N, C-alpha and C positions, 0 to 999 in steps of 0.2 A: 388279512386283515377284516376280520364285515365291514358292512356296514351299516352304520346307524338308522335305527326306525325311527320315521316320525316319533313315534310315544318315548323313546330312549336316551341317555345321555351317554358324548361320548367322552372321553380322557379329561379335558379342557374343564367342561362345565362338573361333571366327575368330583375334580380337586376343588374347585372353586364353591361345591355343596361342605362337602371335607370344611376349606379353610373357612367360607359364609360363615358357618353354622357354628364356626368354634370364635371364631371375629366376631360373632353374630352381636350381643352384646357384653360382657366382660369389657372387651376393648373402650365403651363406651362408659360401664357404668361400675365394676369391679374397683377400681381409687378408688370409689369411695368408700367400699364396705373392706377394703386390705389396710384402711385407711387406720378403721379402727384396732387396729391391732399396732401400727406404727411402720417403719424405714423397714427395720427386720427382717418385715415379708418379701425384701428381694432376696434371700436366705430361702424363704420358703417359696419363692416364684424357682432357686434352682433345683429346689427337690423336686417340686408339679413339672417340671420340666423333663429332666430324666424319667417320672413317674409315666410319662403323655412318651415321649420316646418308645419307653417300653411296651406299652399301649397299643400303639401305634404299630411297631413289628410284628403283636401276636392276633393285632387283627391283614397285618397283611399278611400273614403264612395262613392264618387259616380262613383266607379268603382267594385265597392261590393254591391253598389244597381241594378247598372245594366250595367254589360262594352259592352262599345260598340267600332266597331271602328270608329278611329277619335278623341275617346279623348273629349278632348274642343270642338269642333263642334260642336260631339253631343250630350252633352250633352247643350250644350248652343239652337241647335234647338230646345233640345224639350224641354227645360224649358220656351224660349220665342218665339218661334218660327220659321218662315224658315229666315224672311231678320239677323234676330242678329244670326242664324247658320254660315250662307252665308260670315257677318261682320267677323264672327267671323276663320272662315278658310281661307279671302282673306287678314290677319293680319297677323295669326298664319305659312302659305304658307312664304308668304312673309317675314314674317321673320326667317324665318327658313332659306332659302333659300340664303338671307341676310346676316345671320349666319357665313354657308360653307366654303363662300369663307374666312373670316377671320382662319376659322379652316384650310383650303386646304396652306393660307399666314406664318402658328405656322411650319408648314413643310417645307419650302423653310428656313423659318427664320432660326431653328433649325439645318438645314442638310448646312447653309451659314457658318455654323462653321468650316462643313469640307471640303466645299468649296466656299473659298473664291468668288470665281467672281462671285456667286451669290450671294453679296449682294448689285451686281449694279441694278439699275431700273430692265430694257430689260433681263438680265439674267433670274432676277427674278419673274416675270411676266412668262415666257414660261414657268421656270420649273413649277409655281404653275400652269398655264394653263392644264400642263403634268396630275398633279395629280389627277384635276377635273376630267378632264376625263377615268385616269383609276379607280378612286373610282368611277362613275357614274356608268362603264360598271362591274366592278365586284358587285355592288352592284345590279344588274339587275338579276343577280343570284342566288337567293336566300336569304328569311330570316334567316333560320339557319346557313348560312352561316353568314352572317354577328353575329346572335349573336355569333359563336364559334371565327372569328374574336375580337368584343368588352372583348372578356374575356381575349383571351389569352394576349392583348393586355396592359387589362387593369394592368394586374397579373406581365407584364413586369415593365412597368413604375412604380408601387411602390414598389419595389424596392430601386433604388436611390429618388424617394422623400420620403421613410419613414427613410432613411436615411438622409436624409439634416434634415427632420424635426429632428430626435433624437440625432443627434450631430452637426450638426448647433450650436444649443446651448452656442457651445464650444467659439465661433467665435462670435458670440452673444456681439453689444457694445451698453450699455442701453443711455450710454450719445450719440449713436448716433440716435440711436433708440429715441431719443428727441429731437434733432435738427432738425427732418423734420418734427415734430409733425404737423405741417399747414404750408406748402409751396404753399396751391392753391390762395394764393389770398384773399381767402373770407371770412366774419367770421366763429367760430367753427360750428354753428348751420346749417351751409349753404354746408361748407364742409364735413360733417355726410353726409348731403342729401342727396349731389353730392357721397361719397361714397358707401351708400347705394344702389343708385341707377344704380353705377357700379360693385358690388358686384352680383348684380341679376345675372349678365353676368356668373354668374359660377353655379349658380342654376337653371338656363333656360337646363330644359329636363326632370323636375320633374317626368316634364307626363310625360316621351317615354313610359312606360309601358301601362299608358292607353290608348292613343293612338293608339299602336299596337297592340288591344285587340283579333286585325283577328287573328293573329300570334303564339298568346301566348299558352299553351297549361292549360286550368282550370282555366278560367281568375279570377272569382270570387275570389278562393284563392290566385293561385298565382299573377296579377297585388298590391292588394293590400297593400303585403310581399315586392314587391321588388321595391314599390314604398317607403314607409318606412325603408326599411334595405340600398338601394339604397342611399338615402338621409344621413341616418347617419354616411354612411362611406365616402362620398364627404364632406361633412361638417369638423368631425374631421380634414383635414386630410389638405382643404383650410384652416382653422383657423390660425392650429400651422404649418403652411410654411410658409405661407403669412407674417407671427408680425416677424419669425424670419430670413427671407431674407431685413427686413425693419433692418436690426439690426446688420444687415453686412455688406450691399453696401450702398451708399450712397444716398439722391431720386435722386439729377443732375444725378447719372451716374445712376440708376435702370431706372428713366423715359423715358429715351432715349434707351437701351436695348433694342437689339430684340432676346436676352434670358439668360431672367434671372436667369434663375435655373444654368442653362452651366457657370453664370463668378461668380456662388457659388462655383459651384463645381471647381473652377479651382485655389478660396480664400482657401478650404479645401483642395486636395486632386491633385495637379494639374493641368498639359495637358491630362492626361488617366481621370480622372474626366469630362472632356469636351464633349469627346468621347462619355463616358457612356451617361450621359445627352444625346446628340443628339439622341445619338441612339434610347434610352431611346422615347426623344417627340415624334422623326421622327414615331414611328413605336403606341405611343400611339392617336396621333392626326391624323396619319390612321383608324384607329379605333374606332373615332370618329367621322370626318366625313362619312365613311359608317354606323354606328348609325345615325347622323344624316338627312343622305338622307334618312335612311329608314321612318322615322317619317313624312320627306318631301311629299314621296309618300304615305303613309296612309294614311295621313291626304284628300289629294286631292283623295286620290280613293276616299274616302268614302264618299267626296259634293257631287263627278262625278256622283256617284250613282244614288245620289238621287236628279239628274236635277242643282243641285250649283254650277256643276264649268263646265268648257269642256270635253266634252266624252270621248275627248283624253287620261283623266288622268288616265278612268276604266278600261284602256284594258288589260289585262292581257298577260305574255309571258307567256313561257311554261314554266319557273319556280312560278308561279303563281307570278310574282312580275307586277308593271304598268311601264315598260321597256321604250316602248314613250315616257311616262310623265317623269322623270327620264332624258331621253337625255332634253328635253325642256328644263327642269330644268341646265340640262349642260351649255345650251347655253345661260342660262341668269344670270350665277354666269360666267360665261367667257367674259361676256357683263359688266357687275359690275366693275368685277375685271378691266380691263383694263377703265372702266371711271372714279376709283378711287384714280385710281398711286399712289404713292407720294413717295416721297424721300427715306423716313423711312417706314419700315415697321412698327413698331413701330405706326406712326401719322394713317396708315391705320389699324390698324386691331383697332386701336381706334373707329376710326370712325363708323366699320364698326358694331360693337360693339355695337355702340351707339345706330343706327337706331337698329340693330335687338330686341334690349330689347324692344328698345320702343313700336313694333311693337307686342311683345311676351306679353306685360301687360294687352294690350288689352281681350284674350280669356283667361287671369289666372283672368280680373275681372270679364269677364260673368261665367268662371266657379265658381264661390265663389260664386256667384247670385243663379246659377242654384240648389247650394245647400241650400238654404235657402229655392230658392220655394218649392225642393224636400221635404223636412222635413218639412215645414207647411203646404204642402199638404197630404201626407201621414199620416200628424195629431202624431208627435211623441212627447213624453210625457216626464219625467220624466231626470235624465239624459241627454239621447241621444239627445231630443230635443235642451237641453242648453250645448253643448257640441258641436251640429253640429253649431249652430247660431254664438256660441262664435267663433269658430276657424275659419268660411265662413268671421270673422266682422272685426278679424286680417289678414283673406289673402286682404281683402279688401285695405284696411287703411295701409294695408305694400303698396302695387300696386299705390295708388296717394298720398303715403308716396314717391318712388322712382319715379314716375313723377315727380310731385314738385324738384325734387333732380338734374333733366336732362336738357342738354343744351339746354338754348333757342328759339334758334334758331333750330335746330333738330325736336326737339320738335314741333314744327310748319310744318315743313315737314309732320312731320310724320302724323300730324290732318289734312292738305291737303289731303296723302295722302289714310288714312281710309274714310276721308268722299267722296273720289270718288267713293267707294265701292255705293256709292245712287244712283251715274246715272249709272252702269253695274247690280246693281241687275234685274233691269224689264226684260231683255231679260234670262237672268238663273231662273224666275218664271216662265217665258214661257210655257215655255223648261221642267222643273219640273213638272208642270202641265202637260203637254204632259204625261209622266212615271206615274202618276198617282201617286206619294210620297206627301205624305206628313207632316210634325211635327203632333206630336199626337192629336189623336180629339179633345181634351178639348181645343185643340190652335187652335184664326186663322190664317192667315196666313199675 
């Protein structure tokens, strides 16, 4: 086994990167989003978990065969050519930094329980801007530092989360759970589809280790293991805590909450529980934001090195990180935060996460397609061939199902945004040809 260099992450840190990015914000604010549908979302959770497992196996297998920096971008590029690789990175990059704004909002939302003045719109925006810039600057200091941050904050956050997940059942009211079964105004099948789409936010990050192949030690071994271990940890925690919370807080109250775990802690143990939950949520969200910024930087860096993204995103600082690219993303995040400002934090979080999910589904679909292509081209036989093709088919089906459950207006905007990449690609294609880099020789551009 190779020895980790000071700049790289081992298996434990890589696992915590995956689990930490998935558990990052969804566990603390997603129950409020799902409350707009009702406790019928428990069925959506089961569908989302099955889909996430399939996606996890897709990334585990692809990284086992050929771990590459950029993850979904690299797999799409090699399987389908440079244009699809460009679209994959384009959608992934936009989806991630948009989602990062939502993560920063969670920090402010839980801190408002300690400092009520942050509940007003302008103080909330100002403080969230400070969080974005501080984490952008901190992220530029190196990948191993981010791995340590993810590990520490995740372990800290698990203490109250597991406490509510285990002991919250003493306060669970089956009648309350049943009364809020479907409050969406849609029929049951549409409500389940909608909740499965929302729940996908919880599992975004399953590709974290694959994207970060360049900064993970012994990637052929550690990336598949970290992906599956991190996914298992996140799935158990998400499903357990979401179900118990929906039987403790009325849906009307839960859907407007900016800190649902703090509300539950207030019910269980009183004001001091709110303090503990708020502090843990703040630290965990800070760690998750650091981890997601790492993914944004690494994906853009991989594409920029191939000539398929602006060159500035592959300029490294003395810590080996794409510092200039991170600062550009911080500017974009700041602008989006101001443009999407809403009277309630929960509403702003809902808008941002829905957009991020829709964009991220695109590279997930391409990655599943890449596994099908790779399996067929390698001439896999027997159970491995069947397992890979079945896994990819389940992943594709889930992604399409999540798209069907998305808000129609947001889906239209996301489609237009992705189609716009066709107008941008020719400019990057010329620069890519100038670098002499192409996709696999067997592929045409």
